[in-house]
CHARMM internal coordinates of N, CA and C (Angstrom, degrees):
IC EDIT
DIST 1 N 1 CA 1.4001
DIST 1 CA 1 C 1.5393
ANGL 1 N 1 CA 1 C 111.16
DIST 1 C 2 N 1.4176
ANGL 1 CA 1 C 2 N 116.57
DIHE 1 N 1 CA 1 C 2 N -32.98
DIST 2 N 2 CA 1.4419
ANGL 1 C 2 N 2 CA 119.16
DIHE 1 CA 1 C 2 N 2 CA 173.71
DIST 2 CA 2 C 1.4127
ANGL 2 N 2 CA 2 C 115.06
DIHE 1 C 2 N 2 CA 2 C -59.21
DIST 2 C 3 N 1.3625
ANGL 2 CA 2 C 3 N 118.97
DIHE 2 N 2 CA 2 C 3 N -40.40
DIST 3 N 3 CA 1.4303
ANGL 2 C 3 N 3 CA 116.83
DIHE 2 CA 2 C 3 N 3 CA 174.70
DIST 3 CA 3 C 1.4598
ANGL 3 N 3 CA 3 C 120.35
DIHE 2 C 3 N 3 CA 3 C -67.83
DIST 3 C 4 N 1.3826
ANGL 3 CA 3 C 4 N 114.03
DIHE 3 N 3 CA 3 C 4 N -30.94
DIST 4 N 4 CA 1.4866
ANGL 3 C 4 N 4 CA 118.53
DIHE 3 CA 3 C 4 N 4 CA 171.94
DIST 4 CA 4 C 1.4552
ANGL 4 N 4 CA 4 C 112.37
DIHE 3 C 4 N 4 CA 4 C -66.50
DIST 4 C 5 N 1.2661
ANGL 4 CA 4 C 5 N 118.65
DIHE 4 N 4 CA 4 C 5 N -28.82
DIST 5 N 5 CA 1.5117
ANGL 4 C 5 N 5 CA 122.28
DIHE 4 CA 4 C 5 N 5 CA 177.40
DIST 5 CA 5 C 1.4714
ANGL 5 N 5 CA 5 C 115.99
DIHE 4 C 5 N 5 CA 5 C -91.65
DIST 5 C 6 N 1.3374
ANGL 5 CA 5 C 6 N 112.95
DIHE 5 N 5 CA 5 C 6 N -3.64
DIST 6 N 6 CA 1.5436
ANGL 5 C 6 N 6 CA 119.40
DIHE 5 CA 5 C 6 N 6 CA 177.55
DIST 6 CA 6 C 1.5982
ANGL 6 N 6 CA 6 C 112.08
DIHE 5 C 6 N 6 CA 6 C 70.01
DIST 6 C 7 N 1.3428
ANGL 6 CA 6 C 7 N 114.85
DIHE 6 N 6 CA 6 C 7 N 34.34
DIST 7 N 7 CA 1.4593
ANGL 6 C 7 N 7 CA 121.29
DIHE 6 CA 6 C 7 N 7 CA 177.71
DIST 7 CA 7 C 1.5222
ANGL 7 N 7 CA 7 C 114.65
DIHE 6 C 7 N 7 CA 7 C -121.54
DIST 7 C 8 N 1.2975
ANGL 7 CA 7 C 8 N 118.99
DIHE 7 N 7 CA 7 C 8 N 143.32
DIST 8 N 8 CA 1.4505
ANGL 7 C 8 N 8 CA 118.60
DIHE 7 CA 7 C 8 N 8 CA 175.70
DIST 8 CA 8 C 1.4494
ANGL 8 N 8 CA 8 C 113.14
DIHE 7 C 8 N 8 CA 8 C -73.88
DIST 8 C 9 N 1.3734
ANGL 8 CA 8 C 9 N 115.01
DIHE 8 N 8 CA 8 C 9 N 138.01
DIST 9 N 9 CA 1.4552
ANGL 8 C 9 N 9 CA 123.16
DIHE 8 CA 8 C 9 N 9 CA -178.87
DIST 9 CA 9 C 1.5274
ANGL 9 N 9 CA 9 C 105.84
DIHE 8 C 9 N 9 CA 9 C -123.51
DIST 9 C 10 N 1.4109
ANGL 9 CA 9 C 10 N 116.26
DIHE 9 N 9 CA 9 C 10 N 139.74
DIST 10 N 10 CA 1.4338
ANGL 9 C 10 N 10 CA 120.82
DIHE 9 CA 9 C 10 N 10 CA 175.88
DIST 10 CA 10 C 1.6502
ANGL 10 N 10 CA 10 C 105.62
DIHE 9 C 10 N 10 CA 10 C -118.01
DIST 10 C 11 N 1.2848
ANGL 10 CA 10 C 11 N 115.28
DIHE 10 N 10 CA 10 C 11 N 117.65
DIST 11 N 11 CA 1.4575
ANGL 10 C 11 N 11 CA 118.51
DIHE 10 CA 10 C 11 N 11 CA 170.20
DIST 11 CA 11 C 1.4986
ANGL 11 N 11 CA 11 C 112.37
DIHE 10 C 11 N 11 CA 11 C -67.51
DIST 11 C 12 N 1.2811
ANGL 11 CA 11 C 12 N 120.66
DIHE 11 N 11 CA 11 C 12 N 130.72
DIST 12 N 12 CA 1.3911
ANGL 11 C 12 N 12 CA 126.45
DIHE 11 CA 11 C 12 N 12 CA -179.24
DIST 12 CA 12 C 1.5367
ANGL 12 N 12 CA 12 C 114.26
DIHE 11 C 12 N 12 CA 12 C -110.84
DIST 12 C 13 N 1.3830
ANGL 12 CA 12 C 13 N 113.20
DIHE 12 N 12 CA 12 C 13 N 152.06
DIST 13 N 13 CA 1.4112
ANGL 12 C 13 N 13 CA 118.57
DIHE 12 CA 12 C 13 N 13 CA 175.98
DIST 13 CA 13 C 1.5241
ANGL 13 N 13 CA 13 C 116.30
DIHE 12 C 13 N 13 CA 13 C 72.63
DIST 13 C 14 N 1.3130
ANGL 13 CA 13 C 14 N 115.10
DIHE 13 N 13 CA 13 C 14 N 25.39
DIST 14 N 14 CA 1.4839
ANGL 13 C 14 N 14 CA 117.47
DIHE 13 CA 13 C 14 N 14 CA -178.18
DIST 14 CA 14 C 1.5440
ANGL 14 N 14 CA 14 C 105.95
DIHE 13 C 14 N 14 CA 14 C -76.48
DIST 14 C 15 N 1.3768
ANGL 14 CA 14 C 15 N 114.07
DIHE 14 N 14 CA 14 C 15 N 122.03
DIST 15 N 15 CA 1.4667
ANGL 14 C 15 N 15 CA 118.49
DIHE 14 CA 14 C 15 N 15 CA -176.06
DIST 15 CA 15 C 1.4558
ANGL 15 N 15 CA 15 C 114.08
DIHE 14 C 15 N 15 CA 15 C -117.84
DIST 15 C 16 N 1.3680
ANGL 15 CA 15 C 16 N 118.07
DIHE 15 N 15 CA 15 C 16 N -17.80
DIST 16 N 16 CA 1.4483
ANGL 15 C 16 N 16 CA 121.18
DIHE 15 CA 15 C 16 N 16 CA -172.53
DIST 16 CA 16 C 1.4735
ANGL 16 N 16 CA 16 C 112.50
DIHE 15 C 16 N 16 CA 16 C -127.01
DIST 16 C 17 N 1.3067
ANGL 16 CA 16 C 17 N 120.73
DIHE 16 N 16 CA 16 C 17 N 154.52
DIST 17 N 17 CA 1.4905
ANGL 16 C 17 N 17 CA 121.38
DIHE 16 CA 16 C 17 N 17 CA 173.63
DIST 17 CA 17 C 1.5288
ANGL 17 N 17 CA 17 C 112.14
DIHE 16 C 17 N 17 CA 17 C -62.74
DIST 17 C 18 N 1.2619
ANGL 17 CA 17 C 18 N 115.16
DIHE 17 N 17 CA 17 C 18 N -30.12
DIST 18 N 18 CA 1.5683
ANGL 17 C 18 N 18 CA 120.24
DIHE 17 CA 17 C 18 N 18 CA 179.67
DIST 18 CA 18 C 1.5346
ANGL 18 N 18 CA 18 C 106.77
DIHE 17 C 18 N 18 CA 18 C -64.39
DIST 18 C 19 N 1.3620
ANGL 18 CA 18 C 19 N 117.08
DIHE 18 N 18 CA 18 C 19 N -42.10
DIST 19 N 19 CA 1.4534
ANGL 18 C 19 N 19 CA 119.98
DIHE 18 CA 18 C 19 N 19 CA -179.53
DIST 19 CA 19 C 1.5557
ANGL 19 N 19 CA 19 C 108.39
DIHE 18 C 19 N 19 CA 19 C -66.05
DIST 19 C 20 N 1.2378
ANGL 19 CA 19 C 20 N 117.31
DIHE 19 N 19 CA 19 C 20 N -44.63
DIST 20 N 20 CA 1.4781
ANGL 19 C 20 N 20 CA 121.64
DIHE 19 CA 19 C 20 N 20 CA 179.79
DIST 20 CA 20 C 1.4803
ANGL 20 N 20 CA 20 C 110.74
DIHE 19 C 20 N 20 CA 20 C -63.34
DIST 20 C 21 N 1.3071
ANGL 20 CA 20 C 21 N 118.98
DIHE 20 N 20 CA 20 C 21 N -37.50
DIST 21 N 21 CA 1.5042
ANGL 20 C 21 N 21 CA 119.82
DIHE 20 CA 20 C 21 N 21 CA -178.85
DIST 21 CA 21 C 1.5342
ANGL 21 N 21 CA 21 C 107.99
DIHE 20 C 21 N 21 CA 21 C -70.17
DIST 21 C 22 N 1.3213
ANGL 21 CA 21 C 22 N 119.80
DIHE 21 N 21 CA 21 C 22 N -41.30
DIST 22 N 22 CA 1.3904
ANGL 21 C 22 N 22 CA 121.61
DIHE 21 CA 21 C 22 N 22 CA -179.18
DIST 22 CA 22 C 1.5677
ANGL 22 N 22 CA 22 C 110.57
DIHE 21 C 22 N 22 CA 22 C -65.11
DIST 22 C 23 N 1.4020
ANGL 22 CA 22 C 23 N 117.66
DIHE 22 N 22 CA 22 C 23 N -42.52
DIST 23 N 23 CA 1.3911
ANGL 22 C 23 N 23 CA 118.34
DIHE 22 CA 22 C 23 N 23 CA 179.08
DIST 23 CA 23 C 1.5405
ANGL 23 N 23 CA 23 C 109.75
DIHE 22 C 23 N 23 CA 23 C -61.75
DIST 23 C 24 N 1.3451
ANGL 23 CA 23 C 24 N 112.89
DIHE 23 N 23 CA 23 C 24 N -46.60
DIST 24 N 24 CA 1.4922
ANGL 23 C 24 N 24 CA 117.46
DIHE 23 CA 23 C 24 N 24 CA -179.64
DIST 24 CA 24 C 1.5744
ANGL 24 N 24 CA 24 C 112.12
DIHE 23 C 24 N 24 CA 24 C -54.57
DIST 24 C 25 N 1.3861
ANGL 24 CA 24 C 25 N 113.88
DIHE 24 N 24 CA 24 C 25 N -40.62
DIST 25 N 25 CA 1.4427
ANGL 24 C 25 N 25 CA 120.28
DIHE 24 CA 24 C 25 N 25 CA -177.52
DIST 25 CA 25 C 1.5493
ANGL 25 N 25 CA 25 C 111.41
DIHE 24 C 25 N 25 CA 25 C -68.79
DIST 25 C 26 N 1.3976
ANGL 25 CA 25 C 26 N 117.49
DIHE 25 N 25 CA 25 C 26 N -22.44
DIST 26 N 26 CA 1.4234
ANGL 25 C 26 N 26 CA 125.22
DIHE 25 CA 25 C 26 N 26 CA 173.81
DIST 26 CA 26 C 1.5702
ANGL 26 N 26 CA 26 C 111.84
DIHE 25 C 26 N 26 CA 26 C -84.46
DIST 26 C 27 N 1.3042
ANGL 26 CA 26 C 27 N 120.13
DIHE 26 N 26 CA 26 C 27 N -4.84
DIST 27 N 27 CA 1.3698
ANGL 26 C 27 N 27 CA 121.45
DIHE 26 CA 26 C 27 N 27 CA -179.23
DIST 27 CA 27 C 1.4868
ANGL 27 N 27 CA 27 C 118.20
DIHE 26 C 27 N 27 CA 27 C 95.51
DIST 27 C 28 N 1.3916
ANGL 27 CA 27 C 28 N 115.37
DIHE 27 N 27 CA 27 C 28 N 6.22
DIST 28 N 28 CA 1.4031
ANGL 27 C 28 N 28 CA 121.25
DIHE 27 CA 27 C 28 N 28 CA 178.73
DIST 28 CA 28 C 1.5472
ANGL 28 N 28 CA 28 C 110.90
DIHE 27 C 28 N 28 CA 28 C -76.66
DIST 28 C 29 N 1.3129
ANGL 28 CA 28 C 29 N 117.79
DIHE 28 N 28 CA 28 C 29 N 129.56
DIST 29 N 29 CA 1.5105
ANGL 28 C 29 N 29 CA 123.79
DIHE 28 CA 28 C 29 N 29 CA -179.68
DIST 29 CA 29 C 1.4598
ANGL 29 N 29 CA 29 C 117.06
DIHE 28 C 29 N 29 CA 29 C -111.67
DIST 29 C 30 N 1.3450
ANGL 29 CA 29 C 30 N 114.74
DIHE 29 N 29 CA 29 C 30 N -6.95
DIST 30 N 30 CA 1.4712
ANGL 29 C 30 N 30 CA 119.80
DIHE 29 CA 29 C 30 N 30 CA -178.40
DIST 30 CA 30 C 1.4643
ANGL 30 N 30 CA 30 C 113.79
DIHE 29 C 30 N 30 CA 30 C -131.92
DIST 30 C 31 N 1.3450
ANGL 30 CA 30 C 31 N 119.58
DIHE 30 N 30 CA 30 C 31 N 130.33
DIST 31 N 31 CA 1.4912
ANGL 30 C 31 N 31 CA 118.14
DIHE 30 CA 30 C 31 N 31 CA -173.95
DIST 31 CA 31 C 1.6221
ANGL 31 N 31 CA 31 C 105.55
DIHE 30 C 31 N 31 CA 31 C -151.71
DIST 31 C 32 N 1.1859
ANGL 31 CA 31 C 32 N 111.78
DIHE 31 N 31 CA 31 C 32 N 162.48
DIST 32 N 32 CA 1.5512
ANGL 31 C 32 N 32 CA 117.63
DIHE 31 CA 31 C 32 N 32 CA 170.97
DIST 32 CA 32 C 1.5846
ANGL 32 N 32 CA 32 C 108.59
DIHE 31 C 32 N 32 CA 32 C -141.04
DIST 32 C 33 N 1.1959
ANGL 32 CA 32 C 33 N 114.14
DIHE 32 N 32 CA 32 C 33 N 161.22
DIST 33 N 33 CA 1.4854
ANGL 32 C 33 N 33 CA 119.64
DIHE 32 CA 32 C 33 N 33 CA 179.24
DIST 33 CA 33 C 1.4825
ANGL 33 N 33 CA 33 C 113.33
DIHE 32 C 33 N 33 CA 33 C 149.96
DIST 33 C 34 N 1.3459
ANGL 33 CA 33 C 34 N 114.70
DIHE 33 N 33 CA 33 C 34 N 178.62
DIST 34 N 34 CA 1.4484
ANGL 33 C 34 N 34 CA 119.48
DIHE 33 CA 33 C 34 N 34 CA -175.09
DIST 34 CA 34 C 1.5905
ANGL 34 N 34 CA 34 C 116.37
DIHE 33 C 34 N 34 CA 34 C -67.19
DIST 34 C 35 N 1.4267
ANGL 34 CA 34 C 35 N 113.66
DIHE 34 N 34 CA 34 C 35 N -16.76
DIST 35 N 35 CA 1.3933
ANGL 34 C 35 N 35 CA 117.18
DIHE 34 CA 34 C 35 N 35 CA 179.77
DIST 35 CA 35 C 1.5950
ANGL 35 N 35 CA 35 C 109.16
DIHE 34 C 35 N 35 CA 35 C -66.46
DIST 35 C 36 N 1.4578
ANGL 35 CA 35 C 36 N 112.98
DIHE 35 N 35 CA 35 C 36 N -26.39
DIST 36 N 36 CA 1.4820
ANGL 35 C 36 N 36 CA 116.83
DIHE 35 CA 35 C 36 N 36 CA -174.99
DIST 36 CA 36 C 1.4690
ANGL 36 N 36 CA 36 C 110.80
DIHE 35 C 36 N 36 CA 36 C -101.65
DIST 36 C 37 N 1.3799
ANGL 36 CA 36 C 37 N 117.90
DIHE 36 N 36 CA 36 C 37 N -31.83
DIST 37 N 37 CA 1.4504
ANGL 36 C 37 N 37 CA 121.09
DIHE 36 CA 36 C 37 N 37 CA -174.19
DIST 37 CA 37 C 1.4932
ANGL 37 N 37 CA 37 C 111.93
DIHE 36 C 37 N 37 CA 37 C -165.00
DIST 37 C 38 N 1.2380
ANGL 37 CA 37 C 38 N 119.31
DIHE 37 N 37 CA 37 C 38 N 139.10
DIST 38 N 38 CA 1.4652
ANGL 37 C 38 N 38 CA 125.32
DIHE 37 CA 37 C 38 N 38 CA 172.55
DIST 38 CA 38 C 1.6154
ANGL 38 N 38 CA 38 C 102.97
DIHE 37 C 38 N 38 CA 38 C -81.30
DIST 38 C 39 N 1.3412
ANGL 38 CA 38 C 39 N 110.87
DIHE 38 N 38 CA 38 C 39 N 163.89
DIST 39 N 39 CA 1.4752
ANGL 38 C 39 N 39 CA 116.96
DIHE 38 CA 38 C 39 N 39 CA 178.61
DIST 39 CA 39 C 1.4681
ANGL 39 N 39 CA 39 C 110.88
DIHE 38 C 39 N 39 CA 39 C -59.08
DIST 39 C 40 N 1.4014
ANGL 39 CA 39 C 40 N 117.38
DIHE 39 N 39 CA 39 C 40 N 139.02
DIST 40 N 40 CA 1.3861
ANGL 39 C 40 N 40 CA 124.49
DIHE 39 CA 39 C 40 N 40 CA -173.87
DIST 40 CA 40 C 1.6167
ANGL 40 N 40 CA 40 C 111.75
DIHE 39 C 40 N 40 CA 40 C -110.99
DIST 40 C 41 N 1.3057
ANGL 40 CA 40 C 41 N 114.96
DIHE 40 N 40 CA 40 C 41 N 157.23
DIST 41 N 41 CA 1.4333
ANGL 40 C 41 N 41 CA 120.05
DIHE 40 CA 40 C 41 N 41 CA 174.46
DIST 41 CA 41 C 1.4778
ANGL 41 N 41 CA 41 C 104.08
DIHE 40 C 41 N 41 CA 41 C -74.59
DIST 41 C 42 N 1.3084
ANGL 41 CA 41 C 42 N 117.69
DIHE 41 N 41 CA 41 C 42 N 164.48
DIST 42 N 42 CA 1.4846
ANGL 41 C 42 N 42 CA 125.51
DIHE 41 CA 41 C 42 N 42 CA 176.21
DIST 42 CA 42 C 1.5489
ANGL 42 N 42 CA 42 C 108.60
DIHE 41 C 42 N 42 CA 42 C -59.16
DIST 42 C 43 N 1.2735
ANGL 42 CA 42 C 43 N 117.91
DIHE 42 N 42 CA 42 C 43 N -42.40
DIST 43 N 43 CA 1.5099
ANGL 42 C 43 N 43 CA 119.52
DIHE 42 CA 42 C 43 N 43 CA 179.09
DIST 43 CA 43 C 1.5453
ANGL 43 N 43 CA 43 C 110.40
DIHE 42 C 43 N 43 CA 43 C -64.93
DIST 43 C 44 N 1.3313
ANGL 43 CA 43 C 44 N 115.79
DIHE 43 N 43 CA 43 C 44 N -50.01
DIST 44 N 44 CA 1.4537
ANGL 43 C 44 N 44 CA 114.46
DIHE 43 CA 43 C 44 N 44 CA -178.85
DIST 44 CA 44 C 1.4628
ANGL 44 N 44 CA 44 C 113.46
DIHE 43 C 44 N 44 CA 44 C -66.47
DIST 44 C 45 N 1.3053
ANGL 44 CA 44 C 45 N 121.72
DIHE 44 N 44 CA 44 C 45 N -35.86
DIST 45 N 45 CA 1.4211
ANGL 44 C 45 N 45 CA 125.58
DIHE 44 CA 44 C 45 N 45 CA 176.20
DIST 45 CA 45 C 1.5189
ANGL 45 N 45 CA 45 C 109.40
DIHE 44 C 45 N 45 CA 45 C -62.66
DIST 45 C 46 N 1.2370
ANGL 45 CA 45 C 46 N 122.95
DIHE 45 N 45 CA 45 C 46 N -41.11
DIST 46 N 46 CA 1.3893
ANGL 45 C 46 N 46 CA 128.23
DIHE 45 CA 45 C 46 N 46 CA 177.97
DIST 46 CA 46 C 1.5583
ANGL 46 N 46 CA 46 C 115.24
DIHE 45 C 46 N 46 CA 46 C -59.18
DIST 46 C 47 N 1.2996
ANGL 46 CA 46 C 47 N 114.98
DIHE 46 N 46 CA 46 C 47 N -26.61
DIST 47 N 47 CA 1.4039
ANGL 46 C 47 N 47 CA 119.52
DIHE 46 CA 46 C 47 N 47 CA 173.60
DIST 47 CA 47 C 1.5353
ANGL 47 N 47 CA 47 C 119.15
DIHE 46 C 47 N 47 CA 47 C -64.89
DIST 47 C 48 N 1.3712
ANGL 47 CA 47 C 48 N 111.92
DIHE 47 N 47 CA 47 C 48 N -28.97
DIST 48 N 48 CA 1.4304
ANGL 47 C 48 N 48 CA 118.48
DIHE 47 CA 47 C 48 N 48 CA -176.16
DIST 48 CA 48 C 1.5934
ANGL 48 N 48 CA 48 C 114.19
DIHE 47 C 48 N 48 CA 48 C -110.63
DIST 48 C 49 N 1.3428
ANGL 48 CA 48 C 49 N 117.66
DIHE 48 N 48 CA 48 C 49 N -12.67
DIST 49 N 49 CA 1.4095
ANGL 48 C 49 N 49 CA 118.70
DIHE 48 CA 48 C 49 N 49 CA 178.85
DIST 49 CA 49 C 1.5296
ANGL 49 N 49 CA 49 C 115.50
DIHE 48 C 49 N 49 CA 49 C -57.72
DIST 49 C 50 N 1.2875
ANGL 49 CA 49 C 50 N 118.31
DIHE 49 N 49 CA 49 C 50 N 135.17
DIST 50 N 50 CA 1.4405
ANGL 49 C 50 N 50 CA 122.84
DIHE 49 CA 49 C 50 N 50 CA 178.70
DIST 50 CA 50 C 1.5151
ANGL 50 N 50 CA 50 C 117.09
DIHE 49 C 50 N 50 CA 50 C 86.26
DIST 50 C 51 N 1.3093
ANGL 50 CA 50 C 51 N 116.77
DIHE 50 N 50 CA 50 C 51 N -2.24
DIST 51 N 51 CA 1.4200
ANGL 50 C 51 N 51 CA 121.92
DIHE 50 CA 50 C 51 N 51 CA -176.58
DIST 51 CA 51 C 1.4773
ANGL 51 N 51 CA 51 C 111.23
DIHE 50 C 51 N 51 CA 51 C -127.79
DIST 51 C 52 N 1.3255
ANGL 51 CA 51 C 52 N 118.25
DIHE 51 N 51 CA 51 C 52 N 165.42
DIST 52 N 52 CA 1.4392
ANGL 51 C 52 N 52 CA 122.69
DIHE 51 CA 51 C 52 N 52 CA 175.20
DIST 52 CA 52 C 1.5264
ANGL 52 N 52 CA 52 C 106.03
DIHE 51 C 52 N 52 CA 52 C -75.74
DIST 52 C 53 N 1.3336
ANGL 52 CA 52 C 53 N 118.49
DIHE 52 N 52 CA 52 C 53 N 138.33
DIST 53 N 53 CA 1.4479
ANGL 52 C 53 N 53 CA 127.04
DIHE 52 CA 52 C 53 N 53 CA 179.61
DIST 53 CA 53 C 1.5277
ANGL 53 N 53 CA 53 C 109.75
DIHE 52 C 53 N 53 CA 53 C -54.34
DIST 53 C 54 N 1.3778
ANGL 53 CA 53 C 54 N 117.39
DIHE 53 N 53 CA 53 C 54 N -39.33
DIST 54 N 54 CA 1.4519
ANGL 53 C 54 N 54 CA 117.97
DIHE 53 CA 53 C 54 N 54 CA -175.93
DIST 54 CA 54 C 1.5334
ANGL 54 N 54 CA 54 C 112.51
DIHE 53 C 54 N 54 CA 54 C -65.41
DIST 54 C 55 N 1.3247
ANGL 54 CA 54 C 55 N 116.69
DIHE 54 N 54 CA 54 C 55 N -26.61
DIST 55 N 55 CA 1.4823
ANGL 54 C 55 N 55 CA 120.69
DIHE 54 CA 54 C 55 N 55 CA 178.45
DIST 55 CA 55 C 1.5296
ANGL 55 N 55 CA 55 C 110.93
DIHE 54 C 55 N 55 CA 55 C -71.22
DIST 55 C 56 N 1.3343
ANGL 55 CA 55 C 56 N 119.85
DIHE 55 N 55 CA 55 C 56 N -15.74
DIST 56 N 56 CA 1.4682
ANGL 55 C 56 N 56 CA 123.17
DIHE 55 CA 55 C 56 N 56 CA -176.96
DIST 56 CA 56 C 1.4909
ANGL 56 N 56 CA 56 C 115.24
DIHE 55 C 56 N 56 CA 56 C -123.93
DIST 56 C 57 N 1.3177
ANGL 56 CA 56 C 57 N 119.51
DIHE 56 N 56 CA 56 C 57 N 11.74
DIST 57 N 57 CA 1.4715
ANGL 56 C 57 N 57 CA 121.33
DIHE 56 CA 56 C 57 N 57 CA -176.11
DIST 57 CA 57 C 1.4428
ANGL 57 N 57 CA 57 C 110.47
DIHE 56 C 57 N 57 CA 57 C -55.46
DIST 57 C 58 N 1.4006
ANGL 57 CA 57 C 58 N 119.59
DIHE 57 N 57 CA 57 C 58 N -35.72
DIST 58 N 58 CA 1.4739
ANGL 57 C 58 N 58 CA 117.54
DIHE 57 CA 57 C 58 N 58 CA 179.81
DIST 58 CA 58 C 1.5426
ANGL 58 N 58 CA 58 C 113.10
DIHE 57 C 58 N 58 CA 58 C -77.67
DIST 58 C 59 N 1.2620
ANGL 58 CA 58 C 59 N 119.42
DIHE 58 N 58 CA 58 C 59 N -17.13
DIST 59 N 59 CA 1.3636
ANGL 58 C 59 N 59 CA 124.88
DIHE 58 CA 58 C 59 N 59 CA 178.89
DIST 59 CA 59 C 1.5140
ANGL 59 N 59 CA 59 C 117.46
DIHE 58 C 59 N 59 CA 59 C -93.73
DIST 59 C 60 N 1.3395
ANGL 59 CA 59 C 60 N 113.45
DIHE 59 N 59 CA 59 C 60 N -21.21
DIST 60 N 60 CA 1.3988
ANGL 59 C 60 N 60 CA 125.04
DIHE 59 CA 59 C 60 N 60 CA -179.17
DIST 60 CA 60 C 1.5699
ANGL 60 N 60 CA 60 C 112.22
DIHE 59 C 60 N 60 CA 60 C -68.50
DIST 60 C 61 N 1.3120
ANGL 60 CA 60 C 61 N 118.30
DIHE 60 N 60 CA 60 C 61 N 132.42
DIST 61 N 61 CA 1.4667
ANGL 60 C 61 N 61 CA 115.64
DIHE 60 CA 60 C 61 N 61 CA -179.87
DIST 61 CA 61 C 1.5520
ANGL 61 N 61 CA 61 C 112.86
DIHE 60 C 61 N 61 CA 61 C -53.45
DIST 61 C 62 N 1.3086
ANGL 61 CA 61 C 62 N 115.34
DIHE 61 N 61 CA 61 C 62 N 152.90
DIST 62 N 62 CA 1.4678
ANGL 61 C 62 N 62 CA 119.23
DIHE 61 CA 61 C 62 N 62 CA 179.03
DIST 62 CA 62 C 1.5247
ANGL 62 N 62 CA 62 C 112.72
DIHE 61 C 62 N 62 CA 62 C -52.88
DIST 62 C 63 N 1.3762
ANGL 62 CA 62 C 63 N 113.96
DIHE 62 N 62 CA 62 C 63 N 136.84
DIST 63 N 63 CA 1.4610
ANGL 62 C 63 N 63 CA 121.45
DIHE 62 CA 62 C 63 N 63 CA 179.36
DIST 63 CA 63 C 1.5437
ANGL 63 N 63 CA 63 C 112.75
DIHE 62 C 63 N 63 CA 63 C 80.71
DIST 63 C 64 N 1.4299
ANGL 63 CA 63 C 64 N 120.09
DIHE 63 N 63 CA 63 C 64 N -2.17
DIST 64 N 64 CA 1.3813
ANGL 63 C 64 N 64 CA 117.74
DIHE 63 CA 63 C 64 N 64 CA -178.01
DIST 64 CA 64 C 1.5488
ANGL 64 N 64 CA 64 C 113.79
DIHE 63 C 64 N 64 CA 64 C -89.59
DIST 64 C 65 N 1.3486
ANGL 64 CA 64 C 65 N 112.55
DIHE 64 N 64 CA 64 C 65 N -22.49
DIST 65 N 65 CA 1.5320
ANGL 64 C 65 N 65 CA 115.11
DIHE 64 CA 64 C 65 N 65 CA -178.32
DIST 65 CA 65 C 1.5013
ANGL 65 N 65 CA 65 C 110.04
DIHE 64 C 65 N 65 CA 65 C -86.16
DIST 65 C 66 N 1.3195
ANGL 65 CA 65 C 66 N 112.85
DIHE 65 N 65 CA 65 C 66 N 171.93
DIST 66 N 66 CA 1.4748
ANGL 65 C 66 N 66 CA 118.61
DIHE 65 CA 65 C 66 N 66 CA -179.66
DIST 66 CA 66 C 1.5038
ANGL 66 N 66 CA 66 C 111.69
DIHE 65 C 66 N 66 CA 66 C 176.09
DIST 66 C 67 N 1.3435
ANGL 66 CA 66 C 67 N 115.52
DIHE 66 N 66 CA 66 C 67 N 174.26
DIST 67 N 67 CA 1.4715
ANGL 66 C 67 N 67 CA 118.37
DIHE 66 CA 66 C 67 N 67 CA -174.61
DIST 67 CA 67 C 1.5805
ANGL 67 N 67 CA 67 C 110.39
DIHE 66 C 67 N 67 CA 67 C -71.55
DIST 67 C 68 N 1.2917
ANGL 67 CA 67 C 68 N 112.83
DIHE 67 N 67 CA 67 C 68 N 154.75
DIST 68 N 68 CA 1.4664
ANGL 67 C 68 N 68 CA 119.56
DIHE 67 CA 67 C 68 N 68 CA 172.27
DIST 68 CA 68 C 1.4946
ANGL 68 N 68 CA 68 C 110.29
DIHE 67 C 68 N 68 CA 68 C -98.57
DIST 68 C 69 N 1.1752
ANGL 68 CA 68 C 69 N 120.89
DIHE 68 N 68 CA 68 C 69 N 170.88
DIST 69 N 69 CA 1.4561
ANGL 68 C 69 N 69 CA 122.91
DIHE 68 CA 68 C 69 N 69 CA 179.40
DIST 69 CA 69 C 1.5341
ANGL 69 N 69 CA 69 C 111.36
DIHE 68 C 69 N 69 CA 69 C -79.60
DIST 69 C 70 N 1.2763
ANGL 69 CA 69 C 70 N 115.33
DIHE 69 N 69 CA 69 C 70 N -27.94
DIST 70 N 70 CA 1.5028
ANGL 69 C 70 N 70 CA 122.01
DIHE 69 CA 69 C 70 N 70 CA 175.50
DIST 70 CA 70 C 1.5410
ANGL 70 N 70 CA 70 C 105.74
DIHE 69 C 70 N 70 CA 70 C -71.53
DIST 70 C 71 N 1.4515
ANGL 70 CA 70 C 71 N 110.69
DIHE 70 N 70 CA 70 C 71 N 130.72
DIST 71 N 71 CA 1.4884
ANGL 70 C 71 N 71 CA 111.21
DIHE 70 CA 70 C 71 N 71 CA 175.81
DIST 71 CA 71 C 1.4615
ANGL 71 N 71 CA 71 C 104.18
DIHE 70 C 71 N 71 CA 71 C -126.15
END
COOR INIT
IC SEED 1 N 1 CA 1 C
IC BUILD
């Protein structure tokens, strides 16, 4: 629906690869949830805000990085 309306949509609470696969099959390209990263402290979140996660995977605390829906 978001694509039809020309708005960006973020899928939330993605916890499994199966959920991510289904979202990808539906054309969703942006998601968040525990599959990708656990909750971060303000300091750790500040390290990655405003940049692509792939640019900071080496700097992101262990367990915080993960796959994106775009392949």
